[in-house]
N, C-alpha and C positions, 0 to 999 in steps of 0.2 A: 221590548220600545225603550231604549233609553231617551227620559224627558229632561231636559237643559231649561231655565227661569233662565231668563237673558232679555235684552231689549232690542228693541223693534222701531227703527231711526224711524220718523215720521217733522214734518216740517219743509221749511223753506230751502234752499240756497246759505247758508251762512246763518241759518236761523234754525241749529235742529234743538231737537224734539221727540221726544222718546217717549213708547210707550214698554215698562216693564211687561213681557207676556208670558207662559207657559209652554213649550213649541217642540217639537222635536226633534231633535239634535239634526235630523238628517235635511230637516227644512233652510230653505234659506234665510236668511237675517230680517230680509219683511218678508217670505213670504207664510204660508200657512203655519194657524196658531190653534192648541189647546182651548186659550181662557188667559185674556188680559189679568192682570192682578197690581197693576198700579203703574204712576207712570214720572217722565222725570223730564226738569229741564236746567239742561246746564248754565244756562245764560242769565237764572235769574237768581239773585244772592237769599241768603239764608237758608231757612227749608225751600227748595226746591223738589223735592218728591212726595209722592203719595202714595201708600201702599198697602195693600187689604194685607195687612200678617197671618188674621189666621186660616186666609184660602193660600200663603205660600208656606205658611208652617203645614198645614194639607197636603202641598205637594213634593214637599221637602220631607213628610213626613212617606210618602209614596215612594221615595226616591229617589226625587230628581235636583239633580244637580245645577246649585244657581251660577252664574258666571262671576268672576272679579266684583266687577261695578254693582254690581247687584246684592256679592252681601254685603260690600261698604255701603251699601243705600241700607239693607237691610241694619245693621248696627246701628247706625247713622240714627232713624226711626225709632228702633228703639230706646235708646240711651242721647238723644238729643243733647244732655245733658253736657254727655265728653263731648258731643261731636262738637257746640256753642264753644266749650275752651280751648278744645285743638284749632277752629277756627281761628278763634281770637289771637291765641298763641303764633298760630301762622304769618295772621294779619301787623301783629304785634313783630315781629322780627321782620319784615317787609319793611314795615314806615321807618322804624330804627334803619340813618346811617352804618352802611358799614367802615367797623375803624378803620384807618392806617396805619401802616405796618409801622413801628418806629423804625429811624435805622438802623443798623447793626453796624456797631464800629468794630473796627478788624484787631484782633486778640494777638496776642506777643506771643508769634508760636516758638512751644517751647520744646527744646532739647529734649530727648528721647536717653543721653547719655549719662552714668551712672555720677554721683556728684561731688565724686571724689575728686574726676577727672578733670580739673580747670579749661573754662575754652580756650580755644586757640586767641594768640596773642595777634591781633590786627598790625598792616601794614606799619603803621604811622606809629606804633611803639617801639616797633623794634628797631627801624633806622635811627643810628644816634646822634646827638645834633652839630650843625656844623662847627666846625672851630671859632669862633670871634676872628671878629674881621685881625689883618695883622696890622699891629702899631704902620706907621710908617716910619724908615728911617731917617737919621741928619743926616741926610746925604747932602750936598751942594747938587743945587737944580744944574742939569744938558748947560753948557754953553751954548747958545748957536750963533755966532759971530760970522 
């Protein structure tokens, strides 16, 4: 018989409360179980679980497999200082405002051409300057009589 240490949901709608139970893996989540080994209240802040670590160790020694959530609850119960430190770091990260990304200025595009070749001249550089305006000749003005 495969045995698991898992959560059994209790509580009202939108008010979850769990009991940590040892159960046969074939039984439904809220169905028949072998033993209650703790509780877990996810809505409560701080230390929100109570576990009988000696009974959990007994069942793990007999081959019971804890679920992922129960495994993390066991870890938090065994080492509450590390769990509190991690929770404080997460809270500090949430409280700190997200840094705004600085605007990135466009960098000039660099040419992949070798340095020995000079860049092509622009049209403004290649067109010759227009000649200066011609001086008017000293011709008499046309008579319009």
